[in-house]
N, C-alpha and C positions, 0 to 999 in steps of 0.2 A: 833257700827257698822264700826266705820273705819276700826277698825280689820278685819271684814267680807270683809268691800270691799278690802281690801289691799288684803289677801286671794284669792280673785276670781281674781285679777287684775296679782296676779303671776300665780294663778294657768292658767288665759288662755294668760300669755306669756310663760310659760313654753310649753303648748299645740300647739301655735302658732311656737315654735323653732322649737320641735319636728316635725310639717305639712311639716316647710322649710326644714328641712335637710332631713327629708323623701322624699321629692318631687324633691330634686335640685337630677338631673344627675347623678350619678357615671360615674368615665373614666374607659373603658375596657382597658387592658392592653395587649398592642400587640408590634412584634419587628416590625424596622424600617430597609428602606436599604437605599441607597442612589442613585440620579439621577448623573454618574459619564459620564465622556470623559476616552477613553483609547483606546486600541487592543481590537479586537473582532475578532475573530477565529471559523467559520465551519467548524464543522468537519464531514466527514461521520466514524464513530468508526467500524471497526470488526477485527477479529482474522484474521492471515495467519500464514505463515509458509516461513521460506529460502529455497533456493533450488538451489542447482549448475546448473549455466547455459548452460553450455555443458554437458550433460552426457554421457558417451562411454561407451555402454552395448557391450559384449566382448564375441561371441559366437563362435561355434565349424563351422570353415571352410568346416569343411569334416567330413563323419563318418570316426571311429576309436576309438582305446581305449588313454584314456585321463589317462598320466602320472601325480601322483599328484601333486597337486597344492600348493606350500610352502609359497605362499601369506596367508597374513591376512589381515580385514578389518581395516585400519587405515596405513598400510605400506606405505612409499614412493617410489613413482616410477618416473624415468628418461626416459626421451623418448628414444624411440626404446630398452628399455628392455626387455628382453623373462619374459612374463605371464604365458603364458602354451606351453606344447608339447605336440602332439597330435601323436600316431603312427598309422599310416594308416592301416597297413598291405598290403597282397599284394591282391588289388583289381579285381574282377570278370570281364570276359569281357565285354570288352566295343563294342558296337556297333555303325556304323555311325552318328546314329540319337542323342546318348547321350554325344559321345565327341564334336559333333557339337555345342552339346546345349552349351556345357561349355564354347564354345572358343565365342558361341555369348554372354555369361556371360561377359567373359574378354573384347569384343570392346563394350559393355555396359557400364562397368565399365571407359573404356577406353574413350569414348564419355563423360561421366559423368565430368570425370578428365579435361577434356579439357574446359569443360562449366564453372566448378568450377572457373578455368581460367580465365577465361574470365569476370566471375561477380563481381571478385577479380580485375582484370583492372577497370573496371567502376567504384568500392567501392571507389578506390584509385584516380579515376578520378574525383568522387563527394568531396572526401575529398578536394583535391588542390582547386576545386572550389569554397566551402564553404568558406576555407580558405582567397581567395581571397575576395570575399562577405566580410568577418568577417572587412579585412583590408580598402575594401574601404567606410565600413559602419562608422569604429574607425575614419576615414578621415572627413565624411560628418557629423557625431553626434560633432568634433570638431567646424566645420563653420557652425554647428544651422540646417542643412537642412533637417534631421532627428528628430526624438525622441527617449527617452530611449527606451521605448519598440520594437519600428524598429529593435535596435540595436541587444536586449535582442533576437528576434524571430530567428536575424541571428545566434545569436550564437548557441541558440537551434538547427538549420539545422547544423551546424556545428560537434556538438556531437552528431548529430542523424547519422550523413555520416561517424564519426570515428567507430562508434559500429557498422554499417551497415559493414564497413573495417573489422573490427574484426571479424564480424558473418563471411564474406567472407573466411577470412582465414581460419576460422576453416573449414567450408565447404570444401575447400580446401584442410586441411589436411585428411577429412574424405573420400573422394574423393579418394584419395592417397593411403589409408591403403584400402579401399574397394576393388582398383585398383590390390596392390597387393594381397590381399589375392584370388580375382578370377584369379588371373595367378599359384598361389598356388597351389590351388583347381585344376585347369586343369593338371598343371606336374605331383600332386599328384595321380590323378583319372586314372593315365596310368601306365602300367605295369611294374615293375621293372627291366624287362632284355629289356625294350626297349633301345635303345641308346639314345633318346633325354628323359629316366628318371630319374629321382633324382637319390641322389650321396647317402643321406643318408634316415636313416627312421625314423627320426621324423620330424616332421612338426612344428615348433616355430612359436607362435603368439606374437608378438612386440608390445610394448606398443608406442601408437601415440601421445602421451601426455606426459610433466610432470606433476604429480600429486599423488593423494593417493588411494588407493583402498574403496572403499564403500562399496561394499557388493561381497559375493561371494556364489557362488551356489551350488558349487562343492567342495565335501571337500577330496573323496579320488580317487584314480584310478578306474576309470570305464570305459566302451563301451558308447560311444555317437554319436547320428545322429546326422547329418550334421543340424546345427542350433539352436544346442542344446547351454543354457545359461552356460557359464562358470564365468566370473567378468564382475561388473561394475565401472567403475574407471571414476573419475573428476579432476577438479582443485580444492578444495578446497576454494583459494581465488578469484574465480569468481561466487561472490553468486547472486542472486537476489532473491525479494520475491515478494509473489504471495497471495492474497488477493481477496477472493470471497465477493461479497458484492452485495445486494438487486439491481434488476434491474430500480429499480424507483430513488437509490443511482445512479447509472452507470452512469446515463445522464447526470449528473454535474461532471462527473470528467472525463479531459484532461491531454493529454499528457502534461510533464512540471511543474504539480503540487508539491508540496512538500509533502512528507509522513514523520512522526512522529513517531517514533519505540519507544514503552514504552513496559514496563517488561517483555524484554527479558532477563532478569539474569544479565546485567550488572549496573553499579554504574548512567551512564548517557544516557541520550536520542539519539540514533539513527535517522542519517534522509540517506531519499531515494526521491527517483523522480518517477513520472509516466512513465512509456517507453511507456506501451502500455494497451489500453480495446479491450477487445476480442468484438466483432461485435455480437456473437451469446451467450446466455443465455441458459442454463440448472436448471431440475429440480430438486432441493433439500426438503427432508424433515428436517421439521425443528423438535427439541425437544420435540414441543406439540403437533408432527404428522401432521403440516400443510404443504403441499406444497407453496415452494418457487421460483420465479424463479432468479437465482444468476449469475454473471457474475464477470469474471476472469481479476483481475486488477495486470497488472505487474509492477515490480519498480528497479530502480538500485541503488547501493548505488554510493557516488561518492560527490564532494565538490562542489560548485558553481562555474562556470566559472566568473559569474560577482558579485558585489557586493550585487543585491538585482536581484529576480527571478520574471518573472510572477506568482503572487498569492504570494509574499512572504514577509511576514515581518521582518524587519530587527531585528534580536534579539529575537522573538518570538517560537523558539523554547523550547522544555522544558528543555534543558541544558542548553541555552543560547549560543549555538555554532551554527557555520553555515557549518558543514562539521564534516566526522568521522575520529578518527585518525584512522592509517592502525590496530591496535593492539586491537582498540575495535570489528572493521571489521570483523578480522579474527578470536574472538573466537568465532563467528558463525558457524554453521555448517549446512548439509544439511540435509532438511527436521526440521529444530528446529523452535519450537512455539514459535511468536509473537502475540502483541496485537499492531494494526496501526491506525494510525491517518489520513486519507487523506485531507489535506485542500484544500477546495472547495471553498473558498469564505474569507476574510481576511481586517480591514480595521482599521488603524492604528489611527485612529484618531475618534472615534464614539461615538457618546451619546447612552448611554446603559441603560439600568433598570434592578433589577434583577427578571431573570424569572419567583420567587415564588410570586409578587406581580403582574403579571397581572391573569386577569380574565374576560372570555367574559359576557358581558352586552347585555342585547335586547333595543336596540333603533326604532323608529319607521322612514321609508325610506320616501322619496317626493313622491313613489306609494302610501303609506298609508300600507304598509307591513311591518313586523317583519324582521327587521334583526341585528345580532348577530355581537358588536362588540368589539376588545381587550379595556380593563378600567384599572384604577387602583384606589386605596383610597390615596389622596394627604393630605401630613399634612398640616394645612391649620396655620395661622399667628396666632388665638385663639386654639390652639392644639385642632379643630375639625375636622375631615373625609371629605374630599372633591371628590366628583368620577367624576374622570378625565377622557372623550373617549381620547385613543391616537391611530397615526398610526403606526406598526410598518412595519422594514425591513426584514433584516435577524436576524436569529434566532439561540443559541444555547441552551444545556440543563441547562445552569447557566445564559446567561444573552440575552435580548435582543435590537436591534438596534431601536431606538424611531425616527421616521421621525418629526412628531409634537405633540404638545400636552404637553411636559415635557419641563424645564428647568436644566441645570447641577445645581446640590448641593439641589433641591429639595428632601424629605423624604414622602418616599412611605410605605404602611401598609404591611410586606411578610407575605402571607398567609392569608389574612382575614377569620374569622370566620363570622356567619350570625351573630353575636353579632356587628356588624361594618354597618354600614350604612353610609347615607348624613347626617351629622350633629353630630354623635357620637363623644362624648371627646372622646381624647386618652392621654396615658399617656404612657408611655415603661417600658418595661417589663422586674422586676429586673435582 
């Protein structure tokens, strides 16, 4: 009797153990992320291209036979170097109206040249004024009368004024070149038998700048009409970046913001600065066949003039540098592909959570209607999941700024599955 009793007691005990372990909740293996503080950068990522800022299209100023062009793409050029020569031949008889029109083109080119001179003087005056404002604000900053962002804005205005002066100088060179072409076209449109006619048969086209040949449109000697393209030239060291972004992203982009250039072929990332955001958009068909409204954003290469800049965290570039070396920038050429990240917001000391831990959770609002808010599963003290509603600020593809709901050092579940719920026992995935 005792043996039978002992047998049943042991059997009941074993059965109770099986029931206990069978009903005991099993931990769910998950990956954990950590809430931390650090730099958070929000960028607009798009492909773009480099572009020579001031290309020059050399065309035939008059009809005639173009002599063979010996220059090839990539050949260096010096200012005033002969690019091509045109034999105009003996012109036909010109009536008074045609000659008056040619003279009017000379007068228009002369007026454009004088206007370009005036614009250059205005640009120089703006540079002088911007320099005085920078010197004034440096003294005011030392006395504590202004803040650093005010000084940075003044320095930005100085940089813009210098760029405007460079553009005005280029416009003056173009106007001078066009005036010379208009005068030459009028001269060579007259008969060789006239007393004021040209002394030689060849009309030479000279280079307006130091640069290189970018493209060659005419290979052999041929007869060309007036205005036909011959060469395209430019300065390969005067580069800008051009990026087309979605119109909804363009509203966050402002002049002076930093552009991080990646995967351009070099070892380190390059840095550029937004110069202009075009005010009008254009329609572009995406790879999926969807019509998109895109906006062109232009940027300049160059180092910052101050230690930090609006919208910049020191040392946050991918290469850890705040400027481009001349050798790196000059290794790029016209129409080279780049991948650009335009920094629209950044915070050096943000409380951030991995984006993979976020999910939408339905909660009831005060009006009784359903409202979806951001939430995470936090690892509790007893290794159970706690659903926490949080408030987010800015975010990118990897991280999001936490405004409330979490503390630094909290562990959160990354990519929670449907097996994770409030109170679920958690363990770290091996």
